[in-house]
One Martini backbone bead per residue (centre of mass of N, CA, C, O) as a GRO file, in nm:
protein
  284
    1MET     BB    1   6.122  -2.489 -10.652
    2ASP     BB    2   6.359  -2.301 -10.573
    3LYS     BB    3   6.259  -2.054 -10.742
    4ALA     BB    4   5.988  -2.023 -10.596
    5LEU     BB    5   6.102  -1.969 -10.316
    6ILE     BB    6   6.270  -1.721 -10.385
    7ALA     BB    7   6.037  -1.548 -10.495
    8ALA     BB    8   5.871  -1.541 -10.233
    9ALA     BB    9   6.090  -1.405 -10.058
   10LYS     BB   10   6.160  -1.146 -10.238
   11THR     BB   11   5.835  -1.044 -10.254
   12GLY     BB   12   5.663  -1.105  -9.991
   13TRP     BB   13   5.488  -1.354  -9.999
   14SER     BB   14   5.150  -1.494  -9.978
   15GLY     BB   15   5.093  -1.846  -9.917
   16VAL     BB   16   5.074  -2.147 -10.118
   17LEU     BB   17   5.330  -2.386 -10.190
   18ARG     BB   18   5.312  -2.643 -10.423
   19GLY     BB   19   5.447  -2.963 -10.459
   20ARG     BB   20   5.511  -3.120 -10.781
   21ILE     BB   21   5.488  -3.445 -10.954
   22GLY     BB   22   5.317  -3.373 -11.181
   23GLN     BB   23   5.004  -3.460 -11.027
   24GLN     BB   24   5.165  -3.493 -10.763
   25GLU     BB   25   5.158  -3.422 -10.432
   26VAL     BB   26   5.459  -3.368 -10.205
   27GLY     BB   27   5.398  -3.066 -10.097
   28MET     BB   28   5.428  -2.775  -9.863
   29VAL     BB   29   5.433  -2.402  -9.842
   30VAL     BB   30   5.411  -2.145  -9.602
   31PHE     BB   31   5.359  -1.797  -9.651
   32CYS     BB   32   5.464  -1.485  -9.471
   33HIS     BB   33   5.594  -1.229  -9.606
   34GLY     BB   34   5.847  -1.425  -9.708
   35ARG     BB   35   5.794  -1.638  -9.480
   36VAL     BB   36   5.818  -1.931  -9.307
   37ALA     BB   37   5.545  -2.114  -9.136
   38TRP     BB   38   5.521  -2.389  -9.314
   39SER     BB   39   5.569  -2.758  -9.361
   40LEU     BB   40   5.525  -3.033  -9.600
   41SER     BB   41   5.628  -3.384  -9.669
   42ARG     BB   42   5.682  -3.706  -9.794
   43GLY     BB   43   6.012  -3.692  -9.733
   44GLN     BB   44   5.996  -3.671  -9.442
   45ALA     BB   45   6.124  -3.813  -9.135
   46ARG     BB   46   5.990  -3.590  -8.945
   47ASP     BB   47   5.796  -3.451  -8.697
   48LEU     BB   48   5.704  -3.229  -8.463
   49PRO     BB   49   5.675  -3.422  -8.216
   50PHE     BB   50   5.965  -3.521  -8.225
   51TYR     BB   51   6.098  -3.243  -8.150
   52LEU     BB   52   5.939  -3.196  -7.886
   53GLN     BB   53   6.060  -3.454  -7.748
   54THR     BB   54   6.375  -3.413  -7.802
   55MET     BB   55   6.417  -3.095  -7.760
   56GLY     BB   56   6.166  -3.027  -7.548
   57LYS     BB   57   6.095  -3.263  -7.345
   58VAL     BB   58   5.819  -3.393  -7.428
   59SER     BB   59   5.598  -3.598  -7.342
   60PRO     BB   60   5.385  -3.801  -7.501
   61HIS     BB   61   5.148  -3.771  -7.308
   62ARG     BB   62   5.142  -3.459  -7.288
   63LEU     BB   63   5.124  -3.403  -7.590
   64GLN     BB   64   4.851  -3.545  -7.633
   65GLU     BB   65   4.692  -3.358  -7.448
   66ILE     BB   66   4.746  -3.098  -7.610
   67LEU     BB   67   4.625  -3.196  -7.881
   68GLU     BB   68   4.339  -3.233  -7.768
   69ILE     BB   69   4.295  -2.941  -7.689
   70GLN     BB   70   4.331  -2.819  -7.976
   71LYS     BB   71   4.074  -2.985  -8.099
   72ALA     BB   72   3.884  -2.828  -7.960
   73PRO     BB   73   3.614  -2.632  -8.050
   74ASP     BB   74   3.706  -2.379  -7.840
   75LYS     BB   75   3.985  -2.392  -8.002
   76SER     BB   76   4.211  -2.146  -8.184
   77LYS     BB   77   4.485  -2.211  -8.107
   78LYS     BB   78   4.796  -2.275  -8.135
   79LEU     BB   79   5.036  -2.481  -8.023
   80GLY     BB   80   5.244  -2.293  -7.897
   81PRO     BB   81   5.064  -2.131  -7.691
   82ILE     BB   82   4.961  -2.385  -7.542
   83LEU     BB   83   5.235  -2.484  -7.442
   84GLU     BB   84   5.306  -2.223  -7.290
   85GLU     BB   85   5.058  -2.209  -7.098
   86ALA     BB   86   5.130  -2.506  -6.978
   87GLY     BB   87   5.455  -2.510  -6.927
   88VAL     BB   88   5.621  -2.698  -7.140
   89ILE     BB   89   5.712  -2.455  -7.342
   90ASP     BB   90   5.885  -2.219  -7.496
   91GLN     BB   91   5.907  -2.006  -7.754
   92ALA     BB   92   6.202  -2.059  -7.847
   93LEU     BB   93   6.188  -2.372  -7.853
   94PHE     BB   94   5.952  -2.403  -8.043
   95ALA     BB   95   6.090  -2.261  -8.286
   96GLU     BB   96   6.314  -2.475  -8.315
   97CYS     BB   97   6.126  -2.713  -8.370
   98LEU     BB   98   5.986  -2.589  -8.616
   99ARG     BB   99   6.239  -2.551  -8.788
  100ALA     BB  100   6.322  -2.849  -8.801
  101HIS     BB  101   6.066  -2.943  -8.942
  102ILE     BB  102   6.083  -2.761  -9.193
  103ARG     BB  103   6.356  -2.860  -9.292
  104ASP     BB  104   6.265  -3.160  -9.331
  105ALA     BB  105   6.044  -3.080  -9.550
  106LEU     BB  106   6.214  -2.904  -9.761
  107THR     BB  107   6.455  -3.069  -9.861
  108PRO     BB  108   6.311  -3.273 -10.062
  109LEU     BB  109   6.191  -3.050 -10.247
  110VAL     BB  110   6.471  -2.930 -10.340
  111ASN     BB  111   6.637  -3.200 -10.420
  112ASN     BB  112   6.412  -3.243 -10.632
  113PRO     BB  113   6.408  -3.163 -10.975
  114LEU     BB  114   6.090  -3.246 -11.026
  115THR     BB  115   5.995  -3.025 -10.854
  116VAL     BB  116   5.700  -2.816 -10.865
  117GLY     BB  117   5.577  -2.492 -10.822
  118HIS     BB  118   5.248  -2.396 -10.685
  119ALA     BB  119   5.063  -2.107 -10.661
  120GLU     BB  120   4.858  -1.976 -10.367
  121GLU     BB  121   4.725  -1.696 -10.305
  122GLY     BB  122   4.722  -1.549  -9.966
  123GLU     BB  123   4.629  -1.504  -9.655
  124VAL     BB  124   4.846  -1.516  -9.356
  125ALA     BB  125   4.838  -1.630  -9.024
  126ALA     BB  126   5.126  -1.527  -8.825
  127ASP     BB  127   5.383  -1.553  -8.614
  128ALA     BB  128   5.675  -1.387  -8.653
  129ARG     BB  129   5.838  -1.564  -8.432
  130GLN     BB  130   5.732  -1.832  -8.627
  131THR     BB  131   5.924  -1.741  -8.861
  132PHE     BB  132   6.126  -1.793  -9.170
  133SER     BB  133   6.380  -1.786  -9.345
  134LEU     BB  134   6.523  -1.968  -9.588
  135ARG     BB  135   6.797  -1.982  -9.453
  136GLU     BB  136   6.694  -2.091  -9.181
  137ALA     BB  137   6.527  -2.338  -9.293
  138LEU     BB  138   6.772  -2.474  -9.480
  139GLU     BB  139   7.079  -2.423  -9.461
  140ALA     BB  140   7.181  -2.320  -9.748
  141ASP     BB  141   7.372  -2.254 -10.061
  142LEU     BB  142   7.161  -2.023 -10.117
  143ASP     BB  143   6.968  -1.753 -10.239
  144PHE     BB  144   6.803  -1.608  -9.940
  145PRO     BB  145   6.661  -1.333  -9.926
  146GLU     BB  146   6.506  -1.083  -9.809
  147PRO     BB  147   6.249  -0.895  -9.828
  148GLY     BB  148   6.321  -0.604 -10.032
  149LEU     BB  149   6.639  -0.602 -10.116
  150SER     BB  150   6.546  -0.688 -10.414
  151GLU     BB  151   6.508  -0.735 -10.747
  152GLY     BB  152   6.384  -1.003 -10.854
  153ILE     BB  153   6.520  -1.321 -10.966
  154SER     BB  154   6.727  -1.553 -10.859
  155THR     BB  155   6.974  -1.773 -10.982
  156ALA     BB  156   7.219  -2.002 -11.023
  157LYS     BB  157   7.351  -1.814 -11.260
  158ASP     BB  158   7.237  -1.539 -11.082
  159PRO     BB  159   7.361  -1.447 -10.808
  160ALA     BB  160   7.327  -1.293 -10.518
  161PRO     BB  161   7.460  -1.137 -10.278
  162ALA     BB  162   7.576  -1.265  -9.961
  163GLU     BB  163   7.581  -1.264  -9.628
  164ASN     BB  164   7.812  -1.358  -9.400
  165VAL     BB  165   7.767  -1.590  -9.132
  166SER     BB  166   7.882  -1.672  -8.849
  167PRO     BB  167   7.860  -1.911  -8.609
  168PHE     BB  168   7.879  -1.710  -8.374
  169GLU     BB  169   7.645  -1.522  -8.465
  170GLU     BB  170   7.428  -1.739  -8.444
  171LEU     BB  171   7.464  -1.798  -8.141
  172ALA     BB  172   7.424  -1.491  -8.044
  173LEU     BB  173   7.099  -1.500  -8.108
  174LEU     BB  174   7.052  -1.647  -7.865
  175PRO     BB  175   6.919  -1.692  -7.575
  176GLY     BB  176   7.165  -1.606  -7.326
  177PHE     BB  177   7.416  -1.534  -7.453
  178ARG     BB  178   7.776  -1.498  -7.380
  179TYR     BB  179   7.985  -1.729  -7.501
  180ALA     BB  180   8.245  -1.836  -7.743
  181PHE     BB  181   8.471  -2.116  -7.831
  182ILE     BB  182   8.784  -2.230  -7.975
  183ALA     BB  183   8.968  -2.537  -7.911
  184ASP     BB  184   9.208  -2.747  -7.799
  185SER     BB  185   9.316  -3.023  -7.611
  186ALA     BB  186   9.564  -2.828  -7.504
  187GLY     BB  187   9.424  -2.519  -7.475
  188LYS     BB  188   9.417  -2.372  -7.742
  189LEU     BB  189   9.314  -2.064  -7.855
  190TYR     BB  190   9.141  -1.950  -8.144
  191LEU     BB  191   8.837  -1.855  -8.065
  192TYR     BB  192   8.638  -1.556  -7.970
  193HIS     BB  193   8.291  -1.484  -7.843
  194GLY     BB  194   8.120  -1.201  -7.704
  195VAL     BB  195   7.900  -0.980  -7.584
  196GLU     BB  196   8.158  -0.841  -7.472
  197THR     BB  197   8.388  -0.724  -7.695
  198ASP     BB  198   8.602  -0.586  -7.468
  199VAL     BB  199   8.630  -0.877  -7.347
  200SER     BB  200   8.841  -1.095  -7.226
  201PRO     BB  201   8.932  -1.390  -7.167
  202LYS     BB  202   9.007  -1.589  -6.937
  203LYS     BB  203   9.262  -1.714  -6.800
  204ASP     BB  204   9.282  -2.040  -6.907
  205LEU     BB  205   9.004  -2.132  -7.005
  206SER     BB  206   9.062  -2.358  -7.219
  207ALA     BB  207   9.241  -2.530  -7.034
  208TRP     BB  208   9.033  -2.601  -6.822
  209ILE     BB  209   8.827  -2.731  -7.021
  210ALA     BB  210   9.012  -2.944  -7.139
  211GLU     BB  211   9.047  -3.091  -6.870
  212TRP     BB  212   8.748  -3.147  -6.821
  213LEU     BB  213   8.707  -3.310  -7.081
  214ARG     BB  214   8.910  -3.534  -7.022
  215SER     BB  215   8.775  -3.628  -6.762
  216SER     BB  216   8.500  -3.697  -6.886
  217LEU     BB  217   8.611  -3.912  -7.083
  218GLN     BB  218   8.721  -4.102  -6.865
  219ILE     BB  219   8.460  -4.151  -6.715
  220ALA     BB  220   8.298  -4.256  -6.952
  221HIS     BB  221   8.473  -4.502  -7.003
  222HIS     BB  222   8.436  -4.637  -6.715
  223VAL     BB  223   8.101  -4.638  -6.759
  224GLY     BB  224   8.052  -4.710  -7.084
  225ILE     BB  225   8.097  -4.458  -7.271
  226ASP     BB  226   8.103  -4.415  -7.612
  227GLN     BB  227   8.230  -4.156  -7.752
  228PRO     BB  228   8.204  -3.877  -7.632
  229ARG     BB  229   8.091  -3.534  -7.742
  230SER     BB  230   7.990  -3.415  -7.455
  231THR     BB  231   7.954  -3.148  -7.204
  232PHE     BB  232   7.773  -3.048  -6.894
  233ILE     BB  233   7.700  -2.739  -6.705
  234GLU     BB  234   7.491  -2.630  -6.432
  235GLY     BB  235   7.433  -2.320  -6.306
  236SER     BB  236   7.396  -2.019  -6.140
  237GLY     BB  237   7.284  -1.841  -6.427
  238GLN     BB  238   7.494  -2.054  -6.572
  239SER     BB  239   7.606  -2.229  -6.868
  240LEU     BB  240   7.801  -2.519  -7.008
  241LEU     BB  241   7.890  -2.618  -7.343
  242VAL     BB  242   8.071  -2.903  -7.473
  243GLN     BB  243   8.197  -2.964  -7.814
  244VAL     BB  244   8.300  -3.185  -8.025
  245THR     BB  245   8.422  -3.121  -8.375
  246ASP     BB  246   8.589  -3.396  -8.415
  247PRO     BB  247   8.660  -3.726  -8.448
  248GLY     BB  248   8.947  -3.701  -8.281
  249GLY     BB  249   8.918  -3.469  -8.047
  250GLY     BB  250   9.108  -3.197  -8.098
  251ASN     BB  251   8.838  -3.022  -8.088
  252PHE     BB  252   8.642  -2.744  -7.937
  253LEU     BB  253   8.324  -2.622  -7.821
  254GLY     BB  254   8.227  -2.333  -7.634
  255VAL     BB  255   7.915  -2.259  -7.448
  256ALA     BB  256   7.765  -1.977  -7.296
  257PHE     BB  257   7.464  -1.947  -7.080
  258ALA     BB  258   7.187  -1.831  -6.963
  259GLU     BB  259   6.867  -1.885  -6.837
  260ALA     BB  260   6.730  -1.808  -7.118
  261GLY     BB  261   6.856  -2.061  -7.206
  262LYS     BB  262   6.842  -2.370  -7.398
  263LEU     BB  263   6.974  -2.670  -7.449
  264GLY     BB  264   6.818  -2.765  -7.703
  265VAL     BB  265   6.874  -2.514  -7.872
  266TYR     BB  266   7.187  -2.528  -7.865
  267ARG     BB  267   7.221  -2.808  -7.986
  268SER     BB  268   7.082  -2.747  -8.255
  269ARG     BB  269   7.268  -2.509  -8.347
  270ILE     BB  270   7.537  -2.655  -8.332
  271ALA     BB  271   7.466  -2.871  -8.542
  272SER     BB  272   7.431  -2.657  -8.778
  273VAL     BB  273   7.743  -2.524  -8.735
  274LEU     BB  274   7.959  -2.749  -8.742
  275PRO     BB  275   8.076  -2.737  -9.034
  276ALA     BB  276   8.190  -2.445  -8.992
  277ILE     BB  277   8.371  -2.513  -8.755
  278GLN     BB  278   8.546  -2.723  -8.900
  279THR     BB  279   8.656  -2.525  -9.111
  280LEU     BB  280   8.802  -2.339  -8.910
  281THR     BB  281   8.993  -2.562  -8.785
  282GLU     BB  282   9.134  -2.645  -9.060
  283THR     BB  283   9.271  -2.341  -9.091
  284ARG     BB  284   9.467  -2.354  -8.820
   0.00000   0.00000   0.00000
């Protein structure tokens, strides 16, 4: 299955790739010009409504209303535009929820070595802003290049070189991103990345936030919150999310973003880059 996925991505293929174990279909992946538009599998733990409710903060009742609207005979729009028109969720946050769902569906298809991909070529209509490269969809250490970058199909024995993307660069792609940094609980700044690359971080920035984090942890302890992992402040025009990055609480990641950014989107992306962040702090 993994080789079929790679081939579809590298050749810019469109169609449905069905995963089968023997004669039993266990999942499917929809490709649009080499990018993943949709996926389902029997092994996935959560569906799209789960992510819309948890990441998008859409109430179950309101989501059910939207789903009923989508099913109406006179409605031909997909779920994302309907949610956006209803003012329930914006396009960027819906894309993050969709990506999380696709990742949950794709992972069991790739991880089971018995799954074989069967291709059904055909035209697929999809909003390019809601399709994902295999690297984005799986977040795995496999060679998932974009369509048209090279010829042929790479395999596990013959991987093509891939460009390394730092976790800071991944965060910087999110709407509203202002800056991010890694520091320790004593306030020592390890790494900093901002939109304005020639601007240095404010003096004692990490020390101030380390003190704020310690105070938040103390307050959490006194009100009965066990082992809090993050703290968040929403300001006028800009917000700051601080996430502890290791079990001992010795290091933390701070991310600032403007009004265009959504907390659920940033929490999801931070969760996905956290292993890379931990690797960076371990080498410091």
